[in-house]
C-alpha positions in Angstrom: 27.3 -9.1 -46.2 31.1 -9.6 -46.3 30.7 -12.8 -48.3 28.4 -11.1 -50.9 30.9 -8.2 -51.2 33.8 -10.7 -51.6 31.8 -12.6 -54.3 31.0 -9.4 -56.2 34.7 -8.3 -56.1 35.9 -11.6 -57.4 33.3 -11.6 -60.1 34.3 -8.1 -61.1 38.0 -9.1 -61.2 37.2 -12.1 -63.4 35.0 -10.1 -65.8 37.7 -7.5 -66.2 40.2 -10.2 -66.8 38.1 -11.8 -69.5 37.3 -8.5 -71.2 41.0 -7.7 -71.4 41.8 -11.1 -72.8 39.1 -11.1 -75.4 40.1 -7.8 -77.0 39.3 -9.0 -80.5 41.0 -6.2 -82.4 44.5 -7.2 -81.1 44.0 -11.0 -81.3 44.1 -13.2 -84.3 41.6 -16.0 -84.8 43.8 -18.7 -83.3 44.3 -16.8 -80.1 40.5 -16.2 -79.8 39.8 -19.9 -80.4 42.4 -20.9 -77.8 41.0 -18.4 -75.3 37.4 -19.7 -75.7 38.7 -23.3 -75.6 40.6 -22.6 -72.4 37.6 -21.0 -70.7 35.4 -24.0 -71.6 38.1 -26.4 -70.4 38.5 -24.6 -67.1 34.8 -25.0 -66.4 34.4 -28.6 -67.7 37.6 -30.0 -66.0 36.5 -28.4 -62.7 33.3 -30.5 -62.5 34.8 -33.9 -63.4 34.8 -36.1 -60.2 38.3 -37.3 -59.3 40.1 -34.7 -61.4 38.7 -31.3 -60.5 36.1 -32.0 -57.9 36.7 -33.0 -54.3 35.1 -32.7 -50.8 37.0 -31.3 -47.8 35.3 -30.7 -44.4 31.9 -30.7 -46.1 33.0 -28.0 -48.5 32.9 -28.8 -52.2 36.0 -27.6 -54.0 36.1 -27.4 -57.8 39.1 -26.8 -60.1 42.2 -28.3 -61.6 45.1 -27.7 -61.1 44.3 -24.9 -58.7 41.1 -24.4 -56.7 38.7 -22.1 -58.6 35.2 -22.6 -57.2 34.0 -23.3 -53.6 30.6 -24.4 -52.4 30.1 -24.3 -48.7 26.5 -25.4 -48.5 23.3 -23.3 -48.0 23.8 -21.7 -51.4 27.2 -20.1 -50.4 29.5 -20.0 -53.4 32.9 -18.5 -53.6 35.3 -17.9 -56.5 39.0 -18.2 -56.2 40.2 -15.5 -58.5 43.8 -16.5 -58.5 42.8 -20.2 -59.1 40.5 -19.3 -61.9 43.0 -17.1 -63.6 45.8 -19.7 -63.1 43.6 -22.5 -64.5 42.7 -20.4 -67.5 46.4 -19.7 -68.3 47.4 -23.3 -67.6 45.0 -24.6 -70.2 45.7 -21.7 -72.6 49.5 -22.5 -72.7 48.7 -26.2 -72.8 46.5 -25.8 -75.9 49.0 -23.4 -77.4 51.8 -26.0 -76.9 49.6 -28.7 -78.5 48.9 -26.5 -81.4 52.6 -25.8 -82.0 53.5 -29.5 -81.7 50.8 -30.3 -84.2 52.0 -27.7 -86.7 55.6 -28.9 -86.3 54.6 -32.6 -86.9 52.5 -31.6 -90.0 55.4 -29.6 -91.5 57.8 -32.5 -90.8 55.6 -35.0 -92.5 55.2 -32.7 -95.5 59.0 -32.3 -95.8 59.6 -36.1 -95.6 57.0 -36.9 -98.3 
């Protein structure tokens, strides 16, 4: 029962975090796109073997750079709320930095031409 309560609390925390982040009225289209892309990247990178997937003491651990999901066998799953939030913000800021670098390079090319 403790594990179920822990899982429900972690899911509740993550749902509240996502609802707060996806407040569309205060976010422009670029932020919404980066938020969705970060969520997708957090999940996809976590399941790639060698990057975000490893086995430790017969426990399967998913997530990069922080541990976000745990599978302990016998259908026992666990979410690492801090790891999930950290991974989301890691990818969010990475994609935001890539976007700024891309815009800077495009503006530099236009000035030179």
